[in-house]
N, C-alpha and C positions, 0 to 999 in steps of 0.2 A: 371057646374055653368054657369049662363047666363052672358055673357060679355056685358057690356054696351058700346055703341059707344059714349064715352065721349071724346070730344076734347077741348083743352083749347082755350080760347080767346087770341089772340096774345098780346093784350094790357095788359090783366091781367098777362100773363106769363112774359112779360117784366118787369112789376112792381115787381113781386115776385123775379125775377132774380136780379134786382137792389137791392132789400132788402137783399138778400142772400150775395151779394157782400159787401154791407155796413156793414153787421154783422161781417165780417172778419176784420173790421178796429180796430186798437188798441186803438182808442180814446174812452174814457168812455162815453162822452156825446153822441156820435154817437150810441154807444151800447145801451144806455138808450132809445134813440128815436126808434131804431129798435125794442126793446122789446115792446114798446107801440104800434107800428104799428102791430106787430105780434099778440098782444092781440086783437086789433081791427079786424084784419082779421079772427080771430077765430070765430067771429060772423057768418061768411059765411061757411056753410058746404063744399061748393065747394073748399074752400081753401086747404083742405087736398088732394083733387084730383090733384090740381096743384103740391103739394109737392111730391106725389108719381110719378107723371108724370116726374118731373125734375129728381128724383132719378133713375127711371128705363128706361126712353125713351130718355132723352135729352143728347145723347152721344156727342153732339157738345160742351157741357160745360166741364170745368175741373172737375176732380174727387172730389176735395175738396168741390166745390160748390154743386155738386150732393149729396155727403155724408152728408153735413150740412143740406140739404133739408130733407134727410131721418131721421136725428137725431131730427130735429124740429118736424117732423111727429110722431116720436117715443114718444116724450114728450106729444104731443097732445093726442095720443092714451092712454098713461098712465093716463092723467088727465080727458079725456072726452069720453072714449070708449063707455060707456053705452048710452050716449046721441047722438052719431053719427047716421045719417040716415042709414038704411040697405043698400041702393044702394051704399053709400060711402064706408062702410066697405067691401062690396062684391068686389067693384072695387079695393080697396087697397090689399085685400087678393089675388085676381086673378093676379094682377100685380107683387106682390112679388114672386109668384110661377113661373111666366113666366121668371122673371129676375134673379132668384136665381143663375144662372150660368154666370152672367155678366163677361166679360173679365177682368175687374179691380178687384184686390184683395180687395181694400178698399170698393168698392160698394158691393161686395159679403158679406163682413163682416157686412156692414151697414144693408143690407137686412136681414141677419141672426138675427141681434139684433132686427130689427123691427118685424120679424116673431115671435120671442120668446116673445117680449113684448105683441103682440096681443094675443098669446096663454096664457100667464100668467094672462091677464085681464079677466079670466073666459071664454075665447073664444075657448079653446081646444075642448070642447064638441060641440060648434057651428061651428066647422070647420072640419067636418068629413073627408074631402078629404086631409087635410094637411099631415098627416103622411104617408098614402098610396102613395101620389104623391111624397113626398121627397124620400121614399124608392124606388119607381120605377125609379126616376131620378138617383139613384146610379148605375143603369145598363146602363146609357147613354154611348155613344162612345166619348163624349166630356169631356175632363178632368176637365175643369173649372166648368161644370155642376155638376160633381161628387163632386168636392171639395166644391163648394158652398152649395150643399144639405147637405153634411156631416157636414160642419161648422154650418149650421142651426140646424141639428139634435143634434149636440154636445151641443149647447146652450140649446135646449129644454130638453135634458136629464139632464143637470146640474140643470136647474131651476124647472123642473116638474117631477123629478124622482118619488116622492111619488104618485103624481096623476096618472102617467102612470102605476105604480105598482098596484094602487088601482082600476083601471078600469076593473071590472069583466065582463062587457058586451062585449066590443069589444076585450079585451085582446091584445092590440097592441104589447106588448113585445113578445108575442109568435111568431110574425113574425119578429120583429125588431132585437132581440138578435141573432137568428141563421143567419140572414142576415149580421149583423155586424161582426160575427165571420169569415165569408168568406172573409172579407177584411183585416184580420190580415196579409195576405200574399201578399197584393197588392204591385205593384212595386213602388208606390209613398210613401215616408216616411210620408208626411203630412196626406195622407189617412189612412195609418197604425196607425199613432198616434191618429187620430180622432176616428177610430174604437175602439181602446183599451179604450180611454177616455170615449166613450159612454157606453161601457159595465161596466166599473169601477163604474159608478154612481149607479149600482144596486147590488153591492156586500154587502155593510153594511145593506141594507134593506132586504137581503136574498130573493131577488125576485125569485118567483117560476120558472119563465121562464128561469132564469139564472141557478138555481139549477138543472133543467132538463138537461142542457147542460154543467154542471160544468167540466166534464172530458175533453170535447172538448175545453173548455175555457182554462183550465190549460195546456193542450197539446200545444195549439196555443201560449200561453204566453211563454212557454219554448222554442218554435221554434224561437220566436222573441228575446230571451234573450240577444244575442250579436249583436243586430241591430246596424248599423252604425250611426243611427240618435239619438241624445241625447234625443229628446222629446219622442221617442218611448221607449228608455231605462227607462226614468223617469216614464212613465205610466206603464211599466212592473213592476218596483220596487214598485210603489204605489199599484198595484193590489196584489202583493204577501204579502205586509204588511197587507192589509185589509183581505186577505184570511186567514192569521194566526188566526185572531179573529173569522172568520165566518166558514171556512171549514178546520180546522186544520187536520181533519182526512184524507183529500186528499193530504195534504202536507207532513205528517209524513214519508211516504215511501221514499220521495225524499229529506228528510231534510238535509242530508250531502251535497248533490249537491247544494241545495238552499243556505246553509251557505257559501259554497265555492264561489258561484256566488255573493252573497251579499258582501262578503269580497272584491271581485274584484271591484264591483260597488261602494263600499264605498271609493275606491281610484280612481274613475272615473275622467278623466281629466276635465269633465264638472261638476262644483260644484253643479249645480241643481240636477244632477243625484246622485252625492255622498250624498247629503242631503237626498233625498228620500230613498236611500239605508240604510243610517245610522238610519233612523226611525225604520228599521227592528229590530235592537238590543234592542231598547226601548220596542217594542211590544213583542219581544220574552221573555224579562225579566219578563213580566207579567204572563207567562205561566208556569204550573208545569213541563213541559218537559225541561225547559230551561237548568237546571243544567246538566242533562244527555246529552242533545243534543250538548251543547256548550263546555263542559269541554275539549274535545280533540282539539278544535280549538282555545283555549285561547292564546297559544303562538303566533299565527298569528294575532288574532283579537286585542289584547291589544296594540301592537305597532301601528297598523293602527289607532286606536282611539286616541292615544296620538299624533300621527302626525296630525290628523284632528283638534286638539286643537290649533295648531299654527296659529297665525294671518296670513291671506293671505296679499299679497302686497296691494290689493284693500282695505282690512279692515284698514290697517295702514294709507292709504291715507284718507279714510273716517273719521277715528277717529282722524285725525291730530296727528298721533302718533309721529311725529317729532317735534310737538309744545310742549315744556316743560312748559313754563310759560304763563298762559292765565287768571290768576285770575282777571286781570283788565278788561277783555273783557266781556261786559254785555251779559246776556243770551238772545237768541231769544225766544220769547214767544212760538213759535211752538215746541221748544225743550223740553218744560216742560210738562211732561205727566200728564194727569188728575189724581188727587188723589181721591180714593174712601174711604170715612170714614167708619171705622168698628164700628158699634154700640156696645154699652156696653153690656156685658153679665155677669150675676152673677154666681159665682162658689162657691159651698159649701166649697171647699177645698182651695180656694184662691191661688192655684198654677196652673195658666192656662198655659198649654203648647201650645201657639199659634203655628200653623205651621209656621216655619221660612221660609223666602224667600229662594229659593234654591240657590240664589246668582249667578247663571250662568249669571245673567244679569249685570255683572260687566261693560260691554260696552254698556251703555244704549242708546247711540246715534245710536247703531246698534241693537235697541231693536227688530228688526225683527229676527225671528228664522234663524240661519245660521248653517253651518257645525261645526264651533267651539263649539257653544252652544250644538248642538245635540250630538256631540262626548263626551263632558264633561258630559252631562246628561246620556248618555249611560253608561259611565264608572261608574258614581254614582249608577245607578240602578243595574248594574252588580256586583258592590262591595257589594251591599246588598243581592245579590243572592249567590255569591261565598264566600263572607266575606274573611277570611284570606287566603283561597286557591288561591286568586288572586295574593297574594304578591310574591310568587316565580317568577311569570312572570313579575310583575310590578316593583319590587324593582331594578333590574338591569337597567331597562329603566329610572327610576327616578334618579338613581345615575348618569347616563349619561346626562340626560337633565337638572337636577337641577343645575349642576355646569358647564353648557356649556358656552363657551365664547360668542356665538351669543345670543344676548338678547332675540330674538324672541323664540328660542328653550328653553332657561332658563325659560321664562315666561310661556310657555306651560307646562313645568314640574311642576311649582308652582301651576298652575290651576289643573293639574292631582292630585297632592298631596291633594288639597282641595276637589276635587271631591270624593275621596275615604274615606274621614274622617269618614263618618257615618258608612259605611259598614265594614271597615278594622281597626276600632279604636283599638281593643284589640291587634291586631298583630302589629300595628304601635307604640304602647306605648314604646316598647324597643328602638325605634329609635328617639323618640321625644326629648329626652334629648339633642341630638346634632342638630336635625333638627330645633327645635323652635328657639334657638339662631341664627342659620344660617338665618332663615326667618326674625327674628327681624332685623338682619343686612341688609337684602334685602329691608327693609322699607326705607333705605336711598340710594337705587340704583339710578344711574343717569337718568335712563329711567322712565318716569312717568307711562307707562303701566305696568312696573314690580312692581313699588311701589303700584299701585292700586290693582293688583291681589293678591299681598302679604297680603294686608289688609284683603281681603276676606278669603284667605286660613287660616291665623292665627285665624280669627273669628271662623272657623270651628273646631279649636282645643282648643278654649277658655275654654271648660269644663275641659279639662285636665290641662291647665295652672293654673286654679283657685285652683286646688287640690294640687299643688306643693308648695314648700317653696316660699313665696312671693318675698324675696330678689332676688332669682335666676331667676324667670320667670315673675311673674305678674307685678312687679315694672318696669323692663326694657320694657316689652311689652306696659304697659300703657303709660310710658313716651314717647316711640317712636310713638305710635298711636296718642297721643295728638299733637306731632310735625307734624304728617301727616295731622291732622285736620286743621292745619295752613299752609299746603303745598301751593306752588305757582301755582299748577296745579289743575284745578277744578275737574277733574275726580278723582284725588287722594283724594281731600277733601271729595268728596261724598263717596268714598269707605271707607275712614277712619271713617267718621261719622257713617256709617252703621255698620262697624266692632265694633266700640266702643259701639254702642247700644247693640249688641249681647254680648259683654264682660260684660256690665252692668247687663244684665239679668242673666248671669251665676254667676257673682261675688256677686251680691246683696250687703248685708251689709259689705262684705269684703272691699268695696271701701270707707267706712266711713272715715278711717284715711287720705285718699287722696282727700277728697271732695273739700277743698279750691283750691288746684292745678287744679283739673278737672274743677271746675266752672270758674276759671279765664280764662282757655283756651277757654271754650265754649262761654263765654261772649266776649272774644277778637274776636272770629270767627264771632260773630254777626255783627261787624263793617267791616268785611273783605269780607264776602260772597256776591256773586251775588244771584239773585232771586231764582234759582232752588235749590241750596244747602242750602239756608236759610230754605226751607221747610223741608229738611232732618235734619237740625240742631234742629228744634223744636222737632222732633221725638227723637233725642238723649237726649235732656233735659227732655222730658216727661218720657222716659224709665229710666233715672237716678232717677227721682222722684219716679217712681214705685218701683225701686230696693232698694233705701236706706230709703224710707218712712219717718217717723217722724224725722230721723236724720238730715233731711234737714232744720228742724225748728230751725235754729240758726240765731241770728240777722245778723252776718257777711255774712252768705250765702244768706239770704233773700235780704240784701242790694246789693249783687252782681247780683243775678239772676232776681229779679223782675223789676228793672227799664227798662232794654231793652225789656222785654216782654210787659210791660204796654205801653212803647213808641210805639211798633208795634201795639198793641191793639188800641191805640188812632188814629193812622194814617190810619188804614184799614177801608174802608167803609163797610156798612152792606151787600152790594151785591158782595163784593170781595171774591172769592173762597179761597184766601190765609187765610181767617179766619178759614177754616176747620182744617189745621194742628196746627194753633195757639191755637184754642179752645181745641183741643185734648190735647195739651201740658199743657195748663193752668188747664185742668181738673185733670191731674195727679199731677201737682204741688200743686193745692188747696187741694187735698186729702192728700198729703204728709205733707204739712205745717200745716194742722189743724188750730189752732187758730192763727198761724203765718200769715195766709192769711187775717185775719180780716181787716187790713187797706185797703185792695184792694177789699173787697168782694161786697160792695154796687153797684158801677158802673158796675161790671162784672155781678152781679145777674140781675140788671135792664135791661142791654143790652140783656142778654140771653132771658129773658121773652119777651122783645120787638121783638127779632128775631122770637120766636115761634109765637107770635101774628101776626106779619106781614105776615109770611108764611101762616098761617091759613086764614087770610083775603084775601091774593092773590089767594089762592086756591078756596075760596068761589066765588070771582069775576070771576075766570076762569070758574067755573061750571055754573054760571049764564049767561056768555056771552063769549064763547070761541073764537069768532071772534075778539073781542076787547082786551081781556086780555090773556096773556101767562100763561101757567102752571108754577107755581113757582118751583124752585129747592128745594126739601124738605130736602136735605142734610143740609141746613142751620138750619132747625128746629131740625134735629136729633143731630147735633153737639152741639147745644145750650142745648137741653134736657140732653145730656151726661155731659156737663159742670155743669149744675145745680145739677146733681147727684153727681159729684165730690165735689161740694161745700157742699151739704148736708152731704156727708160722712165725709168730712174733718172738717167742722165747727160744726157738730152735733147740739146741742140745740142752739148754737149761731145764727143759720139761722132763728130761729123762728120769730124774728122781721121783717126780710125781707119778709118772706112768708106772714105774717099777713098784710103787706102793699101792697100786690100785688094780681092779679087775676090768679095766677098760677094754682090753683086747678080747676078753671073754664076751663082754657085752656087745662089742662091735661085731663079733662074729654072728650074733643073733640079729643085729640091726641090718646087716647087709642081706639078710634073708627075709626081711619084713615084706609084707604084701604091699605096703604103701610106697609108691615110687619116690615120693619126696624124702622118706626116711632113708631109702637106699642111696638116693642122690647125695645126701649129707654124709652118709656113712662112708661112701667111697672117697669123698673129699677128705674126710678125716684120715682114712687109711693112707692116702697119698701124703698128707701133711705129716703124719707120724712116721711114715717111711723116710721122709726127708730129715725129720728132726731127731729120731731115736730108733734107727732100724734094728738095733740090738733087741728091742722088745717085739718088733713085728716079725723078725726072722723065724722064731720058733713056731709061729702060727701059719706060715706061708702055705704049707701043704693043705691046711683046711680052707684057707681063704681063696686060693687060686681057682679051684673048680667053680666056686660061686661067682667069682669075678668074671670068668669066661661066659657064664650063662647070662650075665647082665650086659653083654656087648650087643644089645638089641636096639637098633635105631628107632624103633617104635616109641621108646622112652628116651627122648633126646638127651635130657639132662643127666639121667642115670648113666646112660651109655657114655656120655662125655666124661663124667667124673671117673667112671670105672676105667675108661681108656687111659686117661691121664695117670691114674694110680698105677696101672700096669706099666707105663713108661718109667715112672719113678722107681718101681720095684725092680725093673730090668737093670737100671743103672746100679742099684745097690747089690743085686744078686750076682751080676756078672755072668760067667759061663754056667753057673748053677741054674740059670733061667731056662736052660735047654728043655727040661721035661714039659714046661708050660707053654713054650712058644707055639707049637702047632695049634693048640686049642684057642690061642688068642689071635694068631696071625690070620687064620682063615676068615673069621667074622670081620676083622679089620679090613681085609682086602675087599670084602663085600661092601663095607661102609664107604670106603674111599672111592669106589666106582659107582656108588648109588647116586642117581640124579636127585637134585634138590636137597642135598644134605647141607645143613647149616654150616656156615663158614668155621665157626669155633670148633665144631665136632670134626670137620675135615682137618683142621690144623692139628688138633690133639691126636687124631688117628695117624697122621703122617709122622708126627714127632715120635709116637710110640713105636711105629714100624721101624723108624730110623734107629731108635734106641735098642730095639731087639736085634737089629742088624749089626749094631756096634758090638753087642756082647755075644751073639750067636750067629755070625755071618753065614756059616755053612748051612744052617737050617733055613734061613730066610732067603738067601741068594737065589736058589732055584726058582723062586716065584717072582723075581725082580720084574720081569716083563709084564706081569699082571697089574703092577701098581705104579711103575716109575713115572708115567706121565701125570696122573692126578696127584701123585706125591709132590712132584716139582711145582705144579701150578698152585697147590695148596700152601706151600711154604714160601713162595716167592714174595708174598706181600707182608710177611711178618718182620718185625724189627729184629735186629741182631740181639740175641740174648743167649743165656746158657742152654736153654732147651733146644733152640734152633741149632746151636753149636754141636750138641751131642748127636742130634738127629742127622746132621750133614756128615759128621764123622762116620756115622753108621752107613750112610749111603755110599761114601767113598770105599768103605770096607766091602760092601755088597758088589760094587762095580769091579773091585779088585778080584773078588771070587768069581763073578759071572759077567765078564765084560760084554759078552754078546747080548745079555738081557737088556742093556741100555741102548744098544745101537739104533733101533728104529725110532727111539724118542730122544736122541741125544741133544737135539735142539732145545728141548724143554729143560734138560739138565744144564745146558749152557746158560739159559735164561735165569734159572734158579741160582746158579753160582754168581751171576752178575748182580743179583738182588742184594748181595752182601755189601755193606758199606765198609766194614772194618773187621774182617775175619782175623782170628788169632794167626800169628805167623806160620805155625805148623799146619793149620788147616788150609791156609792159603797155598802152602806148598803142595798139599794133597790135591787141591783143585788143579794147580798148574800141571802136576804130573799126569793127571787124567786127561786134561785138554791136550797137552803136547803129545801124550801117548796116542790119543785118537787121531790127531793130525798126522803123526808119523805113520800110523797104521794104514791110513787111507791114501797118503801121499799129498803133495802140495796142490796138484791140479784138482783132485776130488775135494780137498778141503776148501779150496777157493770157490768151487761151484756150490759146495754145501753152505759156506758162510754168506753167499749171495742172498740166501733166504732171510738172513738176520735183519731185523729192523736196525736203522742207523745207530740209535743210542746203544743197543746191545753190542754191535760191532765195536763201537768206540770204547766201551767199558772193558770188553775182553782184551782188546789190543793194549789199552793203557795199563790194565792190572796184571795181565797174564802173558802179554806178548804173543797172542795168537790172532 
C-alpha cells in the first residue's frame, strides 16, 4: 500500500487536542458545544487524518485522549465511510496496521474496534492485506503486537464470521483456523483465550475449514481443559457446549470424561466459568443420548445443580435481600422492563394453553442470566428427561434443604421443588399432601426472598391444588396468596400477583364463590402498588376475567373493579405505553362482562378507534417524510384493535350503534394490508368478531376485504393465517350462498394448509372448520375437492369439544358427502372416527350422521361392512353401535 506523507498542521492539531480535552468535561453545555464543533469539522476530510494521528502517533498525550480520538473516528467511519476520499481511508487503514501493537492496552483495544468497524462497513473486500497482515503479525517477537493483532482478529471473527465463512474466492479461514489452533498452547493466557474465542465463532456455522481440523481442535481443547485462567476455561466450556449440537459424533467416545469435566467446571470458583459449564446440561437434555449418558452421573450432578441455585452473596446485595419493606419506595423507570403485547389469536377450542413463563425469573432485577437461573432451568429440563427417576436422588436433598435453618439454603430448596414440578409431578403427588401446607406456611416467612420464591413454586403445583378438596388446599392457598399480593415488599407483591394469575387459569370457575374477596384484594392493591407492579396487577385482573367469564357480570363486582380501571384509563395519555397492559386487561374484562360493560363502552370504543387512526396517520406521515416524522409504535394500534375485538365479543349486537357512527371499517381495511404481521393478526381477529356481532356493517365492505383475506392465508405467518382463516369461516356463515365468488380463492390455500406437515394444531382446527363452513353454504363448489382434504379434516376435528363452530363444520361435511359420496369412500374410517368424537350432537345433526353411516353400510352390503368394521378399534365400534346402530 502506498503510504502518504501526511503531516498535521500544528495549529489544527492543537485545536483538535483542545476539543478532545473539552469533550471529557462533565458539563453538558460544554458537551453540546463540542458536539457542534465536531459536526463542523466533519466537513473537512482531513479531520479524520488528525484523529488517526492522535490515536496512533501522539504518544505524548494521555491514553484517554488518544482513545477518545479513535472512538470519534470510529463513529465517523460508521456514519460516513462510503463518502471518505480514498487517500483518507488508505491512510487510516495503514496507520491502524502499524499501530496495532501499541504498548498501551487501551490504545490496542481502540485500534481493534476501529479495524473491525472499517471491515464491517463493507471494507473487508477492499482491504485484502488486512487478514494476511494480522495473521503474520501473530509471529512477531513482540508480545504486545501479538496481543493487539489477536484482539483485532477476535473482534473481526465475532462480527464477520458469516462473511469470512462465505468467502469462496480467497478462503481466508483455510489459513486462519490452523494458525489459531497453534496458539492454544501459547504461554500467555490472554493469547490462548483469544485463540479459542476466534475458533469458537465458526462452530455453529459448521465452517468447512474448522470441520477439516475438528479432531485437532477437540484435542487442543481437551489439552486446555484445566487451564489456570478463567477466561480460557470459559471458552473451552463454550466450545464443548456448541460442539454437542454440531459434532456430537466426535464427543460421544469421550462423553464420560466430558461429563466429569463439566461437573467440576459447574462448581468452578469463577461464576462466569460455572455458568458456561452449566449451559452444558441444558444442551445435553435436548439430545436423545441424554438419558443413557447422564443416568450414572445423576447422584453427583443433582446436588451440584441444587447448590448452584442458592443466591450468592453478591446476588443478595444486588437484590437488596436484606430490605424487607420497600412498598413505599417509587420504582425507577429503568427497572421497568418493556412489555410486549401478545396479539389476539382465535382458537376453535377456546382452551388456549399459552406457554407459561418458566418463572425462573423470580428475581427480575437480576434479569440477566446467571448461575442460579441456569441451574434451575437445567434441573427443570432434566426432570422432563428423567421424570420420576430423578426423585430417588433429589428427595433426600429436598428434605435437607427445604427445612434448613439457613434461609438461603431453604430458599434454594423451594426453587428446586418448583423446578421439577412439570417433569416429576406424578412422583411428587404422594408428597404434596404435606408439602403444599408447608409451602403455604412459608408464604409468611420473615425473609421476603423466601416468600417470593414460595409464590412461584406453589403456582407450579396449582393444577394439583385445584383438584383437591377446596377447604383443605385451595382456600388456604388463595387466602395466603391474596395476603402476599398486599405484602410490604415489592418483589413479593410481584411474585404473588403472577402466581395468582396462574392459579386463576387453573381454577377457572372454581373461583366464582370467592370473587368478592378476590376483587376487594386486587382493588386494594391498586392504591398500594408502585408503577412496575401495577402493570402486573392488570394482568392478574385480566386473567381473572378470562377465567370466570360472565360470572363477573354482577353489579357489586362491576362497581368494585371498573372505577379504578376507568380512573387509570382517564389519567393515561395516548402515547403512554402503560396503556398496553391496561387495554389488554380491559379487553378481557369487556369480553367477560358482556352487557355489563355497556355503561363504559362508548368512550373506550371511541378512544380505541382514535388510537388506530392516529397510528395510521403517523405511519403515513413517516412514509412521506422520514426526516421530519418518526416511525410510530404500532403496538398502540394492535392493543386498540384487540380491545375493539373484546368489545365486539362481549357486547355482541350492542356494539352495532358504535360501529355505525365510526369509520372503523375504513381503518380496518388499511390495517389488514399493514406490513407488520402482528397488525394484520389483530385486524383479522377484529374482522371476525365484527362479522359475528354486526355483519350489517361488514357486508358492504366484503368485496374489498376478501381478496386481501385470501392473500393472507399464508402459513409462513401462522397467527395471521390462523385469524384470517377463522374470519373467513365466520363470513361464510353470514354470507351464505353469496360466498360463492370467494370460495375458490380461499379453498385452494386452505387445502394446502390442512395437508401441510407440522402445521400447528390450532391452525389445522380453524382450517378444517372454515372448509366445513364453506361446504355448508356452497357445497357444489367445495365437494369436487372432498378427496383432497377429508382425511386431515377428520383427524383435525376429532379432538375438539362439541361447540357451535364444530357443529356448523360437520353440517358442512355432511352436505359435501351428500353431493360427492365417492370423495369420502377411501377415507370413510376417518369420518366414522370423527363422528364418534361427538359427545352430544344436536338431534338433526345426529340424524344426518346416521343417514350417512347407514347409507354407506347399505351401499357396500353387510358382509363388506362387517369386514370394514373389523379395522375399527374397540371403543370406536362400541360408540358407533350404541349411538347409531351400525
